[in-house]
N, C-alpha and C positions, 0 to 999 in steps of 0.2 A: 565603729563595729555595733550591731545592734543589741540590745538591751537582753535580749531573748527572741527565738523564731515563735512568731506570734502569725497563728492562721483563723483565729475568731476573736471580734471584738462586739463588747456587749456594749450598748450607747443606751444610757438613761435618757429620759425626755427631758422635763421641766429643767431649764437651764443649759443643756446640753443639744436636744436638737430644735427646741421650740423654745420661746420665748412668752411670756404676758403681752395682749394689748392693748390691756387696760391696768392701772395701777389699783390691783383687786384689793389691797388694805386698805385704799383708801375709800374704794367705794363699800365696801363692810362697813368701814366704820360710820356711813351716813344711817345706818338704821339702826342707830341707839345713841343717846346721847354722849357728846365728847369724852367727857371724861371718863367712859366708860369703856372708850373704842377699844383700845387693847386687849381688856380684857375679854373682851365680846368676840374678838377675832380668834383669840388662844381658845376659849372655850370650843368655836366650831373645828379649829384644827384638831384638837382632843378628840369630839363629835367623831371626826372623820375616820380616826384612825382604825376602829374593828371593822367597817367597811372595807377599807384599802386592802386587810387580809382576808376579805371575802366572809366577813361575818359583820351579818346587819344591813340593813338598808342606808345608806346616806341621806335620803330626801325625809326618812321617818326621825333620824338622828339631827338633820336641821330644823324639823319640824318643833321638835322636843327642844331645842338651842331657842328660836324664838317665843316660845312660848315662857320659857323660864324669864329670859329678857324682857316679857311684853312688849317685843315687838311688831311693827304693825306689818314688818315686810311680809312675804309669803316664801314658801320652799324654794318657787320657782324664780324669786327673784334671787335668790343665792345661788341655786343652780347654773343660772346663767351664767355667772361670772365666771365658772368652772368651764364655761366654754369660747373663753375669750384668750387665747392664744395663736401662734400662728408658726408653721416650721420655717426653718432660716434655710432658704435656698442653698447659700454656698454647701453647709454643714451636709444638708442631701445629698447634694452632689459629688460631694466625697464618698459617703456611704455608697455611691453606685457607681463608682472608681474602685470600690475597694471590692466590691463584689463582683465585679466585671474581672479583678484580678486573681480572684479565684478566694478570697479572704471572706469567711463565714462574720455577716454583719447581724445582729441579732437586737431588738427593742429590749431593754429590762427596767421595765416602769414601776414604780407603786400607782396603783392607781385603783380606783373605786368602780362600779359597774356601768354608774351615769357615765365618766369620764370616758371609761374604755371603748362605750359605744360611739361617742363621739370621734375618737380617734381613730379605730380600727372600722365601725362600718360608714361613719358620715365623710371619715376626711381620707383612707384606705390607706392608713399607715403600714395596715400587712403588704402592701405593695413595694413597700421602701425596703424590706428587711426580707431576710430570709426566714426569721421565726419572730414572733412577738410575745415576750412572756409578761402578762399582768398580772401582777401581785394576787389581784381580785380572784382571779382564775388558778393559781397555784395555791393559796390559801395560806401562802407565806408572805411575809415582806421584807423588804430591806430595812436594817442591814443584817438581818438574820443570814447566817451563813448556809443555813437550810436553803435559804432562797436561792443560791449559786450553784450551792450543789445540786438542786436539782435542775436549773437549766444546763447546767453540765452535760447531766444524764442525759437529757432531750436532746442535747443536740449531740450528744457523744464524743466529747472532744474534753480532753486533759485539762486541769486548770494551769497548769505551767505552759501552755501555749494559747493562752485566753487574756485577754487584754479587757479591762471595765473602765470604762469613763462616765464619771459622777461628777454632779456638783456640789455635794455632801459629805463633809468629811469620814459622819460614821459610816457611812455607807459604805465609802473606801475601807476603811478599817476593816470592815466586816467579808469583803470581798478577799480581804489580803489573808484572812486567816481561815478564809476556805482554799488557799492557795493561790489564788486568780493573783495576774498581774494588774493592778490599780492603779489611775491615777486622775486626781483631782484638775478638775477644767470648768471653766463656767462663760457661757457667750458673751459674758460681759467683758472678758478677758482678751477679745478679738479672734478672729478667726487664726492669725498667724500663729497664736499659741496653741491652736489645737493642731495645725499643721505640723508645727516643729515637734507635738508630744507624739506624733503619728510614726514622723522619722525617726526619733527616737527605737523606736520599733522596729525598723525596718518596713514602715508602711507609708509609701509614697503615693502623695495625692497632689493634684496640681497647685500651682501658686497663684 
């Protein structure tokens, strides 16, 4: 018997429907002395947070980080790495199967405007989902429960019939605190793990 009656699924992007095509941490590490690489990457990740919530410009933040580290890299060198990803065809196919069966499937992802433009405008992710929810547009980011409540209001569905899938444990906890069903999944686990997870909730996809 299914764990719950689910008619809506929210999918995270990175790690769930798409994967990087380069080792971006290794690539970032080439822009500063080797012994400082981890701190440099952390600095960039922290600098990204405001723009993910729609506050501030990521390119400007990157430029400030590069100046702070006296790096010869350009902001464009860094931003280019954010375009090095590809959608997983199996997962994308399953999403279309669910949609054809009447299940609402929506993208729920933390992204700044540069990445949103690539995903939505260049690669047309909007065609893959019923609706797409980018944190930079909402002004809210996972794991804030308000992020999930805003999406539920937009799709007009109750939390009790909504499943959220993400590869980050804090995001799972945030969704659950908003009343959603939420499950941890990463593409590295393999497609069968995701298929079985969906089946647990009565959502059938091809094997």
